[in-house]
Structures are given as C-alpha cells and as structure tokens.
N, C-alpha and C positions, 0 to 999 in steps of 0.2 A: 504494500500500500504506500503510495507516494505521500510525502510529508504535506504537500499541498492539499490532497484529499483528506488526510487525517485532520489537519487544522480546520478545514472547512466543516467537517463533521463535528468537531469539538465546539466550534462557534455556534453551530445550529443547535446542538444539544443544550448549550448554556442558555440560548434564547428560550428554549422550551422549559428549562428549569425556572426561568424568571416567570413564565406564565403559571407554572405549577405553584410557585410561592405566592403569586398574586391571588390565587384562588384558595389559599390556605389548604392545599392538598399535599400529597406526598409522592404522587406518581401520575403518569400519563400513559394511556393505552392507545396504540396506533395499529390499525388493521388495513387502512386503505393503501392501494398501490401508489397513488400520487405522493402521499406523505412518506411511504417507505422509500421511494426513490429520492425524494427531496432530502431526506436525512442521510441515507446510506450511499447514494450515488449508484445504486444497483437496482435490479429488478426483482420484485418479490412474487412474480407471477409464475404460473405453470402454463395457462392458456393466455395468449397475447391480448385477448379482449377482457381479461379479468380486471375488475375495478377494485377488488380486495386482494391483499397479499395472501400468500399461502402460509405466512408466519405472522406472529404478533410481536411488536416491539413494545417494551416497557421502559419508559424513561423515569428515573427517580432522581431525588436530589443528589445522590452520590453514586448512581450506577446506571448502566444501560444493558438491557437484556433482550436476547433473541429467544422467543418461546416458539419451538418448532418441533414437528414430528421427525421421527428417525429417517423417513424417506428423503426429506429435503434438507436436513441439518447440515451435512457436510458440504453439499453443493452450494447452498446459500452462503455459508460462512466463507468458503474458499473462493467462489467465483463472483458473488454479488456483494459481499461485504469486504472483499479484498483482505481477508484474515485480519480484520480490524482488532487491534490489541485492546481497545476499550470495551469490546463487546463480550458479555458473559452469555454463554450458550446454555439454555435450559431445554433439554430434549425429553420427549415423551414418546411412547410407542404409537404408531399410526392407528392401531386398532384399539387404543384406550384413550379416545378423545376426551373423555370426562376428566382425565388427569390434568388437562391443560389449565382449566380454571383453578384446580387445587394448587398447581405450581405458581400461578399468578398470585393467588391469595397469600402464599408463603412469602412473596416479595413485597407486596403492598396490600394492606387491608382494603377490601372492596369499598368501604365507605370513604376511603381517603384516595381513591384512584379515579382520576378524570378519564372520561372517554373523549377521543378526539372530536366527536360531534359537539361536545359541550363547549369547546373552545375553537370551533371551526373558523370563526372570523379572525381570531388572533393568529392561528396557524397560517391561514390564507394570506394575511398581511406579511408574514415572514416569507412564505414560499414564493410569492409573486415579485418580491424585490430581490432580484437574483444576486447571489454572492459573486465575487470576482471569479471564483473557480467555475461556477455555473455559467457565467457570461462567456468565458473562453470556450467551454464545452459547447455552448449553443452556437457560437461563431463557427466553430469547426463543423458541427452538424449541418448548419444551414448552407455553408459554402459547398460542402460535399454533396448534399442533397440537390442543390440547384444545378451543379455541374452535371450530375447524372441525368436529371430530368431534361435539362436543356439539350444535352448531347443526343439523347434519344429523340426528342422532338424535332431537332434540326435534320434528322436522318429519316423522317417518316416518308412512306411511299403509299400510293393508292392501294386499296384492297386489304391492307392490314386490318384485322378485326380489333374491336375494343378489348376483347379478352386477351388477344395476343399481345397488345400493347401493355395491358395491365401486368401480364406475365413477365414481359421484358423489364418493365420498371421494377417490379418486385425482385426479380433475379439480381439486377445490378445493385439495388439497395441492400439486399441481404448479403451480397458479396462484400459490401463495404461495412458490414456490421451495423446496418441501419434498418430499423423496423418500419415497414410500410403499414401504418395503422389505418390510413384512409387513402383510397385511390378512387377518384372520380374521373371518368372519361366519357365525353359525349362527342360523337361525330355528327357533323352536318346538322340535320333537322333536330336531332335529339339535344344538341348543345343549346339551340335556341328555345326549345320547348321546355326543358327541365333545368332548374337551378342546381339540383343535386343529381347529376347524371351518373348514377351507379351503372357501371359498364354491363352491357347485355349481349355483346357479340356482333354489333353492326360493322359493316365494312366501311373504311374511310373512302369518301369520294373527294372532298376538298378541304373541309375545315375540321379541326380537332381542338377541343378544350381538355386540358389535362390539369387536374388539381390533386395535390397530395398533402397529407400530413405524415411526417416521418418522426421517429423517436429513437433516442439513444440515451441510456442511463436516466430515463424518465423525462428528459427534456424534449420538447416538441417544436418542430419546424413546420410552417405552413407556406405553401407557394402554389401559384397557378401559372401555367404557360400555355400559349395558344399558337396554332399553326395553320397556315393556309398553303396548300400545295401550289395553287395559282392565285394571283392577286384578285381581291374582291373589294372594290372601293367602299361599298356599304359597310362591310364588316370592319375594314380598317378605320373608317370614320367612327364607328361605335367604340372601337378600342381606344382611339385617341380621346374621345369624350370620357370614357371610363377611367382612363389614366388621369384626366383632370380631376375627377371626383376623388380618386385615390390620393392625389397630391394634396387636395384640400384636407382630407382626413389626416394624413401623416404630418402635414405642415402645422397642424394644431395640436400635435402631441407635445405638450409643454408642461413641465412640472408645475403643479398647483392648479391646472385647469381641470374642470369636471369632464368626465367621459361623456356625460349627457350633452354637454355643450359642443364637444367635438362631433358627436353624432348629428346634432342639428345643423352644424355647418356643412357636413357631408350631404345631408338632405337638401340643403339650399343649393349645393353644387349641382345636384341632379337637375334642379329647376333651371339653373344657368345654362346647361348644355341641351335643354329641350326635352328632358325626360323626367318631368315632375311626377312624383309618386312611384318611380321605378324601385325605390328602396323597399317598398311594401312586398315585393316578390321574393325577397331573400334577406336574411340577416346580414349585417355589414361587418361582422368580425368584432374584434376588440382585444382585450387583454389576454395574453397567452403565457406559457411557461411550462409547468408540469401538467397542464391540461390544455387541449387544443383551444378551448374557449373558457378561460378562467372566468371572464365576465364578458358577455355580449353587449356591445354598445347599443343603447336605446335611450329614449327620452327620460326614463326613470333610473338610469344607472349613474348615480352621482359620485361615483368613485373619483377620488382626487389622484391625478396622474403623478407618479413619482419617478425620480431618477433611478435607474436600475431595473425598470420594468420593460418587458417585451410586448409588442403589439403586432397583430396581423389583421389588417382590414382587407375586405374582399368585395368591393363594389362590383356590380354586374349590370350590364345593359343588354338584354335579349341575345344572349349567346356570348357576348364579350365579357371578360372578367379580368380583373387585375388583383394580384395578391403577392405581397412580400412579407417576410418577417423582419421587424425592425426593433432596435434596442435604443432606449433613451439613456445616454451617458451624460456625464457632467458637461461635456463639450459640444455634443452634437446628437442628432438622430442618425444612428448607424443602420444602414440597410444591409442586413446580414445575408440575404439571398441574392445580392447583386454580384454578378460575375464579370460584367463588361464584355460578355461574349454571346449576347443575344441581340434581338432587335429592340430598340428603345426610342422613346419619344421625349422631347424636352417640353416640360410644362411649367408655365410661370404662375405662381400664386403669391400675391402681395409683394411683387418685385423680386422674388427669389425663384430661381430655376431649379426644377426637380427633374431627375431622370427616371422615367418609369418604363418597365418592360411593356412592349406592345406585341402584336401578332407577328410571328416570324413567317415570312413568305419564302417557301422553298424555291420555287421557280420564279425569279424576279423579272423574267422577260415579258 
C-alpha cells in the first residue's frame, strides 16, 4: 500500500471519527459500496451492479474493522484494501451469518453504533469534496476513458451494430482496468428518439451517440461523444447549440454558487439557442464523484458548489448531446475528459472562450 493511499485513508477515517464524536456515539457502521470505496480506495462488491458491499466496515474512535465472511476475507484484504496495516480483520464462516452481528456487538454496543444512513448528509459532504489523492485518480481515469472512447468513435464504419460497439468499448475499458458501469449507444433515429438509448443491436447508417460512465476504485467518469460518418448540417448545428448550453453550465461552476442557480442559467441557455423547454426531456447532470449523479441539478437542488468537487453536465438537443467530467480546483475549472484529439467547437460565454467537444465527422469530404 502506497504511503499516499494510506495517508488518504487515515485522513478520511479521522473525519468520520469527528462525526462519531459529534453524535456522542462510539462507532460507525458502513455497508454501502460508495462509502466502502471512498474510504478504502477499493471495491467491496462481488457483482458490479451491487450498491452494498459484501463486507461491513466499522469505524470506532480508536480502531477500524473489516467484518467479512471467510469467502471474501483474504481477497478483500489483499486486493481491495491493499493489506492496509490499520485494518483489523474480523472473519466469520459464510454459513453462520448470524455471527456477524455478534462480532459487531463485541466491538461496539448497538446503542452506541451509528448506521451510515443516520449521518448520510455528513458523509456525503466529505465524499463529494475529493481529496488530493482522489483528484489525481479521477484525472487519470477520465483521460484514459476519453482516449479509449474517442479512438473507437473516430474509427466507426457503417453496419457496425450497437451491440458490437458496446462490446468493443467494454473490451478496451476492461483491458485498461476500467469498469464500464453504463454504456448508452443510439444510432441514427434511435439517438434522436431516446435520451437514454440503451443499445439494442441496430446497424449504424450515419450518426452515432455514445455515452459512458466508467469506474475505477469507486470513482466515476462520465462522457459523451458523437459521430457522423458523413456530414449533416442539421445535426452539426444542434451540436454547436448544445455545446453553448454546456458552456453556460460549466462556466457557472463557481465556488459558493447554488447548483439550482447554475441549472436555471442552463435552462435560459436553451431558450437563447431556440430550444426552450428542451431540458424537460432529460436531466442535465450535476455533481459526481463516487456516484454517477451524487446530486442532479434542478430548481430545488440548492447545494453550494465547493472547490474540490467534480461535475458532469449533459445537455441534449434531439439527438445531440455534450458531456464532460470537470473538476473545480483553486485555480480553474479543469476539464478532465479533454484530450485535444477530437472535434471541438469554440464557444464564448461572458467574454470567455470555452472549448467543447462536438460531433466528429469521419468523412469530411
């Protein structure tokens, strides 16, 4: 285990201990996958879609415990907790599940043990403000994910099926140790008809929308890229207008601003480009991190934006869609999924020029 990861773990554990003390408790019980990954830097799942971990974490004022059955014990400790020297393993037989609660009670009395649901807001506030270690991990994940998706998109040919494309994206992501937790692919009419085009096997004629959420060590990257085999002025125009809406969203990611206000400015941008009400057909994204959508931007999401948070907005206009994962740092808004190796459009908002991905045309003749 690297010293950077260990220090990150210890800092997060101390933050949780502060919460425990503030509630006059003696321990905290964690079962969710998102918080397992947030704390340990590893995955606590068996099935990739699991929302709960296959083990329980107990944080006390002076200890950290992994409560786990004998099937998963060695694997989790060695491969997902990186043999963390601060972790005490408490193992029980897989076929004697009732012993799990007995073992937990021996560590902390039930009346003095918080469940993570009781302090969900406090933990969310910690989890969504990324540590320096997590920021660097997310930077790497986003860049690698974008390169893989863009390289595949730029090499598309007619008659490939949505299923085949999903398989190729999955293959290359897994080869890079990246989990493809969401893949949306819509070809031609399906891209214009559905805002969440789960792939069904249609063959590509001319236009492809490809949206993915990828994950590594619990952190999530979101991006969308679009392709035209031959140029289509109407679709290109929609993409340029969509890029403007996206630029309005991201240009307003400012520390101290309300997420609801950012949402309303994005809604106004749709009106500016002649697509009033278009936002009603699809959510617009929002705060991200250890969940693809920690908070979806809306009129009633009054979350105050903070330095260290990651966002992924995804405005769409009838088949066109723009989406990048961005990080708010002390100095700037950093576009983590920008590679400089796709098709881009320059968009000006309040006198500042933003570079946004636009539809890639394979045959530019």
